[in-house]
MARMARFI-463955 format. One record per residue (C-alpha): residue in one letter; residue number from 0; x, y, z. Coordinates in nm, 2 decimals, always signed. Layout:
# residues N
+----+-----+--------+--------+--------+
! aa !   i !     c1 !     c2 !     c3 !
+----+-----+--------+--------+--------+
!  A ! NUM !      X !      Y !      Z !
...
+----+-----+--------+--------+--------+
//
This chain:
# residues 355
+----+-----+--------+--------+--------+
! aa !   i !     c1 !     c2 !     c3 !
+----+-----+--------+--------+--------+
!  M !   0 !  +4.34 !  +1.81 !  +2.75 !
!  P !   1 !  +4.22 !  +1.45 !  +2.82 !
!  I !   2 !  +3.88 !  +1.35 !  +2.70 !
!  H !   3 !  +3.64 !  +1.27 !  +2.98 !
!  S !   4 !  +3.53 !  +0.90 !  +2.97 !
!  S !   5 !  +3.16 !  +0.98 !  +3.00 !
!  L !   6 !  +3.19 !  +1.17 !  +2.67 !
!  I !   7 !  +3.33 !  +0.86 !  +2.50 !
!  E !   8 !  +3.04 !  +0.66 !  +2.63 !
!  V !   9 !  +2.78 !  +0.90 !  +2.50 !
!  A !  10 !  +2.95 !  +0.91 !  +2.16 !
!  T !  11 !  +2.95 !  +0.53 !  +2.13 !
!  V !  12 !  +2.71 !  +0.39 !  +1.87 !
!  P !  13 !  +2.58 !  +0.03 !  +1.91 !
!  E !  14 !  +2.75 !  -0.19 !  +1.66 !
!  N !  15 !  +2.54 !  -0.29 !  +1.36 !
!  L !  16 !  +2.49 !  -0.67 !  +1.36 !
!  C !  17 !  +2.51 !  -0.69 !  +0.98 !
!  Y !  18 !  +2.87 !  -0.57 !  +0.98 !
!  R !  19 !  +2.96 !  -0.85 !  +1.23 !
!  G !  20 !  +2.83 !  -1.12 !  +1.00 !
!  E !  21 !  +2.55 !  -1.20 !  +1.24 !
!  P !  22 !  +2.19 !  -1.27 !  +1.12 !
!  D !  23 !  +1.99 !  -0.96 !  +1.03 !
!  Q !  24 !  +1.70 !  -0.95 !  +1.28 !
!  R !  25 !  +1.50 !  -0.70 !  +1.08 !
!  K !  26 !  +1.39 !  -0.94 !  +0.81 !
!  G !  27 !  +1.05 !  -1.10 !  +0.82 !
!  R !  28 !  +0.90 !  -0.89 !  +1.09 !
!  F !  29 !  +0.53 !  -0.91 !  +1.00 !
!  V !  30 !  +0.21 !  -0.97 !  +1.18 !
!  N !  31 !  +0.11 !  -1.33 !  +1.25 !
!  S !  32 !  -0.23 !  -1.49 !  +1.21 !
!  P !  33 !  -0.33 !  -1.69 !  +1.52 !
!  G !  34 !  -0.26 !  -2.06 !  +1.49 !
!  K !  35 !  -0.07 !  -2.04 !  +1.16 !
!  P !  36 !  +0.29 !  -2.18 !  +1.14 !
!  D !  37 !  +0.53 !  -1.90 !  +1.07 !
!  P !  38 !  +0.30 !  -1.72 !  +0.83 !
!  V !  39 !  +0.53 !  -1.42 !  +0.79 !
!  R !  40 !  +0.76 !  -1.62 !  +0.56 !
!  H !  41 !  +0.48 !  -1.69 !  +0.31 !
!  I !  42 !  +0.36 !  -1.43 !  +0.06 !
!  A !  43 !  +0.07 !  -1.47 !  -0.18 !
!  V !  44 !  +0.07 !  -1.24 !  -0.49 !
!  L !  45 !  -0.26 !  -1.17 !  -0.67 !
!  G !  46 !  -0.28 !  -0.95 !  -0.98 !
!  A !  47 !  -0.58 !  -0.73 !  -1.05 !
!  P !  48 !  -0.54 !  -0.59 !  -1.40 !
!  I !  49 !  -0.81 !  -0.32 !  -1.37 !
!  D !  50 !  -0.80 !  +0.03 !  -1.52 !
!  I !  51 !  -1.16 !  +0.13 !  -1.57 !
!  G !  52 !  -1.18 !  +0.30 !  -1.23 !
!  A !  53 !  -0.96 !  +0.58 !  -1.36 !
!  S !  54 !  -0.98 !  +0.82 !  -1.65 !
!  Q !  55 !  -0.64 !  +0.73 !  -1.79 !
!  R !  56 !  -0.62 !  +0.38 !  -1.93 !
!  G !  57 !  -0.31 !  +0.16 !  -1.89 !
!  T !  58 !  -0.29 !  +0.04 !  -1.53 !
!  L !  59 !  -0.42 !  -0.30 !  -1.63 !
!  M !  60 !  -0.05 !  -0.36 !  -1.74 !
!  G !  61 !  +0.07 !  -0.28 !  -1.39 !
!  P !  62 !  +0.08 !  -0.64 !  -1.25 !
!  A !  63 !  +0.29 !  -0.76 !  -1.55 !
!  S !  64 !  +0.52 !  -0.46 !  -1.52 !
!  L !  65 !  +0.59 !  -0.52 !  -1.15 !
!  R !  66 !  +0.66 !  -0.88 !  -1.21 !
!  T !  67 !  +0.89 !  -0.79 !  -1.50 !
!  A !  68 !  +1.07 !  -0.54 !  -1.28 !
!  G !  69 !  +1.17 !  -0.83 !  -1.05 !
!  L !  70 !  +0.92 !  -0.82 !  -0.76 !
!  I !  71 !  +0.91 !  -1.19 !  -0.71 !
!  A !  72 !  +1.29 !  -1.23 !  -0.73 !
!  V !  73 !  +1.34 !  -0.96 !  -0.47 !
!  L !  74 !  +1.10 !  -1.13 !  -0.23 !
!  D !  75 !  +1.26 !  -1.46 !  -0.30 !
!  S !  76 !  +1.61 !  -1.31 !  -0.22 !
!  L !  77 !  +1.48 !  -1.20 !  +0.12 !
!  G !  78 !  +1.40 !  -1.55 !  +0.22 !
!  F !  79 !  +1.02 !  -1.55 !  +0.16 !
!  E !  80 !  +0.82 !  -1.83 !  +0.00 !
!  V !  81 !  +0.62 !  -1.66 !  -0.27 !
!  A !  82 !  +0.32 !  -1.81 !  -0.43 !
!  D !  83 !  +0.22 !  -1.61 !  -0.74 !
!  H !  84 !  -0.15 !  -1.68 !  -0.80 !
!  G !  85 !  -0.14 !  -1.49 !  -1.13 !
!  D !  86 !  -0.40 !  -1.23 !  -1.24 !
!  L !  87 !  -0.76 !  -1.25 !  -1.13 !
!  S !  88 !  -1.03 !  -1.23 !  -1.39 !
!  V !  89 !  -1.39 !  -1.12 !  -1.38 !
!  S !  90 !  -1.48 !  -1.33 !  -1.69 !
!  G !  91 !  -1.78 !  -1.54 !  -1.62 !
!  I !  92 !  -1.88 !  -1.35 !  -1.30 !
!  P !  93 !  -2.25 !  -1.26 !  -1.35 !
!  D !  94 !  -2.38 !  -0.91 !  -1.31 !
!  L !  95 !  -2.60 !  -0.83 !  -1.01 !
!  A !  96 !  -2.95 !  -0.69 !  -1.04 !
!  D !  97 !  -2.90 !  -0.37 !  -0.82 !
!  A !  98 !  -2.95 !  -0.04 !  -0.98 !
!  P !  99 !  -2.61 !  +0.13 !  -1.06 !
!  P ! 100 !  -2.58 !  +0.46 !  -0.87 !
!  E ! 101 !  -2.55 !  +0.79 !  -1.06 !
!  N ! 102 !  -2.20 !  +0.94 !  -1.08 !
!  A ! 103 !  -2.01 !  +0.60 !  -1.06 !
!  N ! 104 !  -1.84 !  +0.53 !  -1.39 !
!  H ! 105 !  -1.82 !  +0.16 !  -1.50 !
!  Y ! 106 !  -2.00 !  +0.06 !  -1.18 !
!  R ! 107 !  -2.10 !  -0.29 !  -1.30 !
!  E ! 108 !  -1.75 !  -0.40 !  -1.40 !
!  I ! 109 !  -1.59 !  -0.26 !  -1.08 !
!  Q ! 110 !  -1.86 !  -0.44 !  -0.88 !
!  R ! 111 !  -1.74 !  -0.77 !  -1.04 !
!  W ! 112 !  -1.38 !  -0.68 !  -0.95 !
!  T ! 113 !  -1.47 !  -0.58 !  -0.59 !
!  R ! 114 !  -1.65 !  -0.91 !  -0.53 !
!  I ! 115 !  -1.38 !  -1.14 !  -0.66 !
!  L ! 116 !  -1.10 !  -0.94 !  -0.48 !
!  S ! 117 !  -1.29 !  -0.95 !  -0.16 !
!  R ! 118 !  -1.35 !  -1.32 !  -0.19 !
!  R ! 119 !  -1.01 !  -1.43 !  -0.30 !
!  G ! 120 !  -0.83 !  -1.19 !  -0.07 !
!  Y ! 121 !  -1.02 !  -1.33 !  +0.23 !
!  E ! 122 !  -0.94 !  -1.69 !  +0.12 !
!  V ! 123 !  -0.57 !  -1.62 !  +0.10 !
!  A ! 124 !  -0.56 !  -1.43 !  +0.43 !
!  R ! 125 !  -0.71 !  -1.73 !  +0.60 !
!  T ! 126 !  -0.41 !  -1.95 !  +0.50 !
!  G ! 127 !  -0.18 !  -1.72 !  +0.70 !
!  A ! 128 !  +0.00 !  -1.59 !  +0.40 !
!  F ! 129 !  +0.08 !  -1.22 !  +0.35 !
!  P ! 130 !  -0.14 !  -1.10 !  +0.06 !
!  I ! 131 !  +0.01 !  -0.86 !  -0.20 !
!  F ! 132 !  -0.24 !  -0.72 !  -0.45 !
!  L ! 133 !  -0.09 !  -0.59 !  -0.77 !
!  G ! 134 !  -0.29 !  -0.32 !  -0.96 !
!  G ! 135 !  -0.44 !  -0.19 !  -1.14 !
!  D ! 136 !  -0.61 !  +0.13 !  -1.04 !
!  H ! 137 !  -0.70 !  +0.22 !  -0.68 !
!  S ! 138 !  -1.06 !  +0.10 !  -0.71 !
!  L ! 139 !  -0.92 !  -0.25 !  -0.64 !
!  S ! 140 !  -0.87 !  -0.15 !  -0.27 !
!  M ! 141 !  -1.25 !  -0.16 !  -0.22 !
!  G ! 142 !  -1.22 !  -0.54 !  -0.25 !
!  S ! 143 !  -0.87 !  -0.60 !  -0.10 !
!  V ! 144 !  -0.92 !  -0.39 !  +0.21 !
!  N ! 145 !  -1.27 !  -0.54 !  +0.27 !
!  A ! 146 !  -1.11 !  -0.88 !  +0.25 !
!  M ! 147 !  -0.84 !  -0.80 !  +0.51 !
!  A ! 148 !  -1.08 !  -0.61 !  +0.74 !
!  R ! 149 !  -1.31 !  -0.91 !  +0.74 !
!  H ! 150 !  -1.02 !  -1.15 !  +0.81 !
!  W ! 151 !  -0.88 !  -0.95 !  +1.10 !
!  Q ! 152 !  -1.22 !  -0.88 !  +1.24 !
!  E ! 153 !  -1.27 !  -1.26 !  +1.28 !
!  Q ! 154 !  -0.93 !  -1.27 !  +1.46 !
!  G ! 155 !  -1.05 !  -1.01 !  +1.71 !
!  R ! 156 !  -0.81 !  -0.74 !  +1.58 !
!  E ! 157 !  -0.87 !  -0.40 !  +1.42 !
!  L ! 158 !  -0.74 !  -0.33 !  +1.07 !
!  F ! 159 !  -0.58 !  +0.01 !  +1.01 !
!  V ! 160 !  -0.52 !  +0.14 !  +0.66 !
!  L ! 161 !  -0.22 !  +0.35 !  +0.56 !
!  W ! 162 !  -0.32 !  +0.53 !  +0.24 !
!  L ! 163 !  +0.01 !  +0.64 !  +0.07 !
!  D ! 164 !  -0.14 !  +0.86 !  -0.21 !
!  A ! 165 !  -0.13 !  +1.21 !  -0.35 !
!  H ! 166 !  -0.51 !  +1.20 !  -0.34 !
!  A ! 167 !  -0.75 !  +1.13 !  -0.05 !
!  D ! 168 !  -0.98 !  +0.91 !  -0.26 !
!  Y ! 169 !  -1.26 !  +1.00 !  -0.02 !
!  N ! 170 !  -1.53 !  +1.10 !  -0.26 !
!  T ! 171 !  -1.87 !  +0.95 !  -0.29 !
!  P ! 172 !  -2.11 !  +0.95 !  -0.58 !
!  V ! 173 !  -2.26 !  +1.27 !  -0.42 !
!  T ! 174 !  -1.93 !  +1.46 !  -0.39 !
!  T ! 175 !  -1.73 !  +1.34 !  -0.69 !
!  L ! 176 !  -1.64 !  +1.58 !  -0.97 !
!  T ! 177 !  -1.53 !  +1.31 !  -1.21 !
!  A ! 178 !  -1.74 !  +1.00 !  -1.13 !
!  N ! 179 !  -1.42 !  +0.79 !  -1.15 !
!  M ! 180 !  -1.45 !  +0.52 !  -0.89 !
!  H ! 181 !  -1.08 !  +0.50 !  -0.80 !
!  G ! 182 !  -1.14 !  +0.83 !  -0.62 !
!  M ! 183 !  -1.41 !  +0.67 !  -0.40 !
!  A ! 184 !  -1.21 !  +0.38 !  -0.27 !
!  A ! 185 !  -1.12 !  +0.52 !  +0.08 !
!  S ! 186 !  -1.47 !  +0.64 !  +0.15 !
!  F ! 187 !  -1.61 !  +0.30 !  +0.06 !
!  L ! 188 !  -1.38 !  +0.11 !  +0.29 !
!  C ! 189 !  -1.48 !  +0.35 !  +0.57 !
!  G ! 190 !  -1.85 !  +0.26 !  +0.52 !
!  E ! 191 !  -1.97 !  +0.58 !  +0.35 !
!  A ! 192 !  -2.31 !  +0.55 !  +0.17 !
!  G ! 193 !  -2.35 !  +0.56 !  -0.20 !
!  L ! 194 !  -2.20 !  +0.23 !  -0.32 !
!  D ! 195 !  -2.39 !  +0.00 !  -0.08 !
!  G ! 196 !  -2.46 !  -0.27 !  -0.33 !
!  L ! 197 !  -2.10 !  -0.30 !  -0.46 !
!  L ! 198 !  -2.02 !  -0.62 !  -0.28 !
!  G ! 199 !  -2.34 !  -0.80 !  -0.36 !
!  G ! 200 !  -2.37 !  -1.10 !  -0.12 !
!  E ! 201 !  -2.01 !  -1.07 !  +0.00 !
!  P ! 202 !  -1.99 !  -0.95 !  +0.37 !
!  R ! 203 !  -1.90 !  -0.59 !  +0.41 !
!  A ! 204 !  -1.64 !  -0.53 !  +0.68 !
!  S ! 205 !  -1.59 !  -0.15 !  +0.69 !
!  I ! 206 !  -1.33 !  +0.02 !  +0.91 !
!  T ! 207 !  -1.41 !  +0.33 !  +1.11 !
!  P ! 208 !  -1.27 !  +0.66 !  +0.98 !
!  D ! 209 !  -1.03 !  +0.69 !  +1.27 !
!  R ! 210 !  -0.85 !  +0.38 !  +1.14 !
!  L ! 211 !  -0.77 !  +0.54 !  +0.81 !
!  K ! 212 !  -0.44 !  +0.74 !  +0.78 !
!  L ! 213 !  -0.39 !  +0.95 !  +0.47 !
!  F ! 214 !  -0.02 !  +1.01 !  +0.41 !
!  G ! 215 !  +0.15 !  +1.23 !  +0.15 !
!  T ! 216 !  -0.18 !  +1.39 !  +0.05 !
!  R ! 217 !  -0.16 !  +1.70 !  -0.17 !
!  S ! 218 !  -0.48 !  +1.70 !  -0.38 !
!  I ! 219 !  -0.83 !  +1.70 !  -0.22 !
!  D ! 220 !  -1.15 !  +1.82 !  -0.38 !
!  K ! 221 !  -1.36 !  +2.08 !  -0.18 !
!  L ! 222 !  -1.66 !  +1.86 !  -0.09 !
!  E ! 223 !  -1.42 !  +1.57 !  -0.03 !
!  K ! 224 !  -1.23 !  +1.79 !  +0.22 !
!  D ! 225 !  -1.56 !  +1.88 !  +0.40 !
!  L ! 226 !  -1.64 !  +1.51 !  +0.43 !
!  L ! 227 !  -1.29 !  +1.43 !  +0.56 !
!  R ! 228 !  -1.33 !  +1.70 !  +0.83 !
!  A ! 229 !  -1.67 !  +1.58 !  +0.93 !
!  R ! 230 !  -1.53 !  +1.22 !  +0.98 !
!  C ! 231 !  -1.21 !  +1.34 !  +1.15 !
!  V ! 232 !  -0.99 !  +1.14 !  +0.92 !
!  S ! 233 !  -0.62 !  +1.17 !  +1.01 !
!  I ! 234 !  -0.41 !  +1.33 !  +0.74 !
!  A ! 235 !  -0.04 !  +1.37 !  +0.71 !
!  D ! 236 !  -0.02 !  +1.60 !  +0.41 !
!  M ! 237 !  +0.29 !  +1.71 !  +0.23 !
!  R ! 238 !  +0.30 !  +2.04 !  +0.44 !
!  E ! 239 !  +0.33 !  +1.83 !  +0.76 !
!  I ! 240 !  +0.59 !  +1.61 !  +0.60 !
!  D ! 241 !  +0.79 !  +1.91 !  +0.48 !
!  E ! 242 !  +0.78 !  +2.05 !  +0.83 !
!  F ! 243 !  +0.85 !  +1.73 !  +1.04 !
!  G ! 244 !  +0.98 !  +1.48 !  +0.79 !
!  V ! 245 !  +0.81 !  +1.14 !  +0.74 !
!  G ! 246 !  +0.95 !  +0.99 !  +1.06 !
!  V ! 247 !  +0.74 !  +1.19 !  +1.31 !
!  P ! 248 !  +0.39 !  +1.13 !  +1.16 !
!  M ! 249 !  +0.47 !  +0.77 !  +1.07 !
!  R ! 250 !  +0.58 !  +0.68 !  +1.42 !
!  R ! 251 !  +0.27 !  +0.84 !  +1.56 !
!  F ! 252 !  +0.06 !  +0.63 !  +1.34 !
!  I ! 253 !  +0.25 !  +0.31 !  +1.43 !
!  D ! 254 !  +0.22 !  +0.39 !  +1.80 !
!  K ! 255 !  -0.15 !  +0.43 !  +1.76 !
!  V ! 256 !  -0.19 !  +0.10 !  +1.59 !
!  R ! 257 !  +0.03 !  -0.08 !  +1.84 !
!  G ! 258 !  -0.16 !  +0.07 !  +2.13 !
!  R ! 259 !  -0.48 !  -0.08 !  +2.00 !
!  D ! 260 !  -0.32 !  -0.42 !  +1.91 !
!  G ! 261 !  -0.41 !  -0.34 !  +1.54 !
!  V ! 262 !  -0.28 !  -0.46 !  +1.21 !
!  I ! 263 !  -0.18 !  -0.24 !  +0.91 !
!  H ! 264 !  -0.28 !  -0.27 !  +0.55 !
!  V ! 265 !  -0.06 !  -0.06 !  +0.33 !
!  S ! 266 !  -0.23 !  +0.08 !  +0.02 !
!  F ! 267 !  +0.06 !  +0.22 !  -0.19 !
!  D ! 268 !  -0.04 !  +0.44 !  -0.48 !
!  V ! 269 !  +0.28 !  +0.52 !  -0.68 !
!  D ! 270 !  +0.16 !  +0.88 !  -0.72 !
!  F ! 271 !  +0.25 !  +0.91 !  -0.35 !
!  L ! 272 !  +0.60 !  +0.97 !  -0.50 !
!  D ! 273 !  +0.71 !  +1.29 !  -0.67 !
!  P ! 274 !  +0.67 !  +1.27 !  -1.05 !
!  D ! 275 !  +1.04 !  +1.31 !  -1.09 !
!  V ! 276 !  +1.09 !  +0.98 !  -0.90 !
!  A ! 277 !  +0.79 !  +0.80 !  -1.05 !
!  P ! 278 !  +0.66 !  +0.94 !  -1.38 !
!  G ! 279 !  +0.46 !  +0.63 !  -1.47 !
!  V ! 280 !  +0.12 !  +0.73 !  -1.33 !
!  G ! 281 !  -0.18 !  +0.89 !  -1.48 !
!  T ! 282 !  -0.26 !  +1.13 !  -1.20 !
!  T ! 283 !  +0.08 !  +1.29 !  -1.12 !
!  V ! 284 !  +0.08 !  +1.58 !  -0.86 !
!  P ! 285 !  +0.40 !  +1.78 !  -0.81 !
!  G ! 286 !  +0.56 !  +1.79 !  -0.47 !
!  G ! 287 !  +0.54 !  +1.43 !  -0.36 !
!  A ! 288 !  +0.76 !  +1.21 !  -0.15 !
!  T ! 289 !  +1.13 !  +1.18 !  -0.24 !
!  Y ! 290 !  +1.31 !  +0.85 !  -0.30 !
!  R ! 291 !  +1.46 !  +0.85 !  +0.05 !
!  E ! 292 !  +1.14 !  +0.97 !  +0.22 !
!  A ! 293 !  +0.95 !  +0.68 !  +0.06 !
!  H ! 294 !  +1.22 !  +0.43 !  +0.16 !
!  L ! 295 !  +1.21 !  +0.55 !  +0.52 !
!  V ! 296 !  +0.83 !  +0.51 !  +0.53 !
!  M ! 297 !  +0.87 !  +0.15 !  +0.42 !
!  E ! 298 !  +1.16 !  +0.08 !  +0.66 !
!  L ! 299 !  +0.97 !  +0.21 !  +0.96 !
!  L ! 300 !  +0.67 !  +0.00 !  +0.86 !
!  H ! 301 !  +0.88 !  -0.31 !  +0.84 !
!  D ! 302 !  +1.05 !  -0.24 !  +1.17 !
!  S ! 303 !  +0.70 !  -0.20 !  +1.34 !
!  G ! 304 !  +0.61 !  -0.57 !  +1.27 !
!  L ! 305 !  +0.25 !  -0.46 !  +1.23 !
!  V ! 306 !  +0.20 !  -0.49 !  +0.85 !
!  G ! 307 !  -0.03 !  -0.77 !  +0.73 !
!  S ! 308 !  -0.11 !  -0.69 !  +0.37 !
!  L ! 309 !  -0.03 !  -0.46 !  +0.08 !
!  D ! 310 !  -0.18 !  -0.30 !  -0.23 !
!  I ! 311 !  +0.05 !  -0.16 !  -0.51 !
!  V ! 312 !  -0.17 !  +0.05 !  -0.74 !
!  E ! 313 !  -0.19 !  +0.31 !  -1.02 !
!  L ! 314 !  +0.13 !  +0.20 !  -1.20 !
!  N ! 315 !  +0.08 !  +0.28 !  -1.57 !
!  P ! 316 !  +0.36 !  +0.13 !  -1.78 !
!  F ! 317 !  +0.23 !  +0.31 !  -2.09 !
!  L ! 318 !  +0.34 !  +0.64 !  -1.92 !
!  D ! 319 !  +0.66 !  +0.51 !  -1.76 !
!  E ! 320 !  +1.01 !  +0.58 !  -1.88 !
!  R ! 321 !  +1.17 !  +0.24 !  -1.96 !
!  G ! 322 !  +1.04 !  +0.08 !  -1.65 !
!  R ! 323 !  +1.17 !  +0.34 !  -1.41 !
!  T ! 324 !  +0.86 !  +0.37 !  -1.20 !
!  A ! 325 !  +0.81 !  -0.01 !  -1.18 !
!  R ! 326 !  +1.17 !  -0.06 !  -1.07 !
!  T ! 327 !  +1.14 !  +0.21 !  -0.80 !
!  A ! 328 !  +0.82 !  +0.05 !  -0.67 !
!  V ! 329 !  +0.99 !  -0.29 !  -0.65 !
!  E ! 330 !  +1.28 !  -0.14 !  -0.45 !
!  L ! 331 !  +1.03 !  +0.02 !  -0.21 !
!  I ! 332 !  +0.86 !  -0.31 !  -0.16 !
!  G ! 333 !  +1.20 !  -0.46 !  -0.09 !
!  S ! 334 !  +1.24 !  -0.21 !  +0.19 !
!  L ! 335 !  +0.90 !  -0.29 !  +0.33 !
!  F ! 336 !  +1.00 !  -0.66 !  +0.35 !
!  G ! 337 !  +1.33 !  -0.60 !  +0.52 !
!  Q ! 338 !  +1.59 !  -0.51 !  +0.25 !
!  Q ! 339 !  +1.84 !  -0.25 !  +0.38 !
!  I ! 340 !  +2.03 !  +0.02 !  +0.19 !
!  I ! 341 !  +2.35 !  -0.18 !  +0.23 !
!  D ! 342 !  +2.18 !  -0.49 !  +0.08 !
!  R ! 343 !  +2.12 !  -0.32 !  -0.26 !
!  P ! 344 !  +2.34 !  -0.43 !  -0.55 !
!  T ! 345 !  +2.56 !  -0.18 !  -0.73 !
!  P ! 346 !  +2.38 !  -0.06 !  -1.04 !
!  S ! 347 !  +2.52 !  -0.21 !  -1.36 !
!  N ! 348 !  +2.60 !  +0.14 !  -1.50 !
!  A ! 349 !  +2.80 !  +0.24 !  -1.19 !
!  I ! 350 !  +3.16 !  +0.35 !  -1.23 !
!  E ! 351 !  +3.39 !  +0.10 !  -1.06 !
!  P ! 352 !  +3.72 !  +0.21 !  -0.89 !
!  G ! 353 !  +4.00 !  +0.25 !  -1.15 !
!  E ! 354 !  +3.76 !  +0.30 !  -1.44 !
+----+-----+--------+--------+--------+
//
């Protein structure tokens, strides 16, 4: 029986340009700053070796581990011009005179980190480069996100934050059970009260809670959950991801940002991943994103062309297995910047044909 021609047309799949030897049009699709010459090709890396925001020490080694795992080399291989500004330091930054709030461990030192991250991140963003902040625990986002929100506010655009994390980090000094400030980062960037003096004289550029997207969440404290509900924060928890996959909620978020001409800051906590994939974190929670789910998230973000900045946080090399988590994080960042599955080199331990 002959096959109807219309069936052949329906089954035809568009040819992938990369197999025809034509330029890959996916690479370098990032948001532009007005008036800057081709800023998407320039990346600025800033390390923030901070670990006093968490209860488990060791994340201060995260920036060095990510560099050792080849982050700069991967970005170079994708055609970006990378300026590594080294690690920031709070040495010599004077303390402020405000009274530290109760239930905020290591407030004074985190205040110094928040101030320098906000100032340096803002300065880098104004050059038109794509800032990557290497952590360090998640308290660094109180400075990095403030910097990016301030920058894009001046450009007349809204900043949206994608919080890839097992935890909501939406506690305040009033709701927290631990007083660890890495668990207050998301609430601070949304303007919640309790840490109002953290930035000192640096301008505070909070985002509204409707511009925060929690993704991959699977551990929320009770009072924290009540606050999230009161603020109507959008959450794609692991139940939703199990039911619909990562593609549906991610595309909804991207469509929302695009519809408001917004820009995305990705705050990537490596405990977003399942502990079997990424053991090198101090706050592991079972049931996280798989290797492929995480790559798809990064690929969809890249394809959106809306990402303008990035945090990589909570990598603890002291708890890692021979650099496994650091290497996985670097691979995921490669996907965010346009690397495709077919671009990846064959592992050195792979069995070649005939062996």
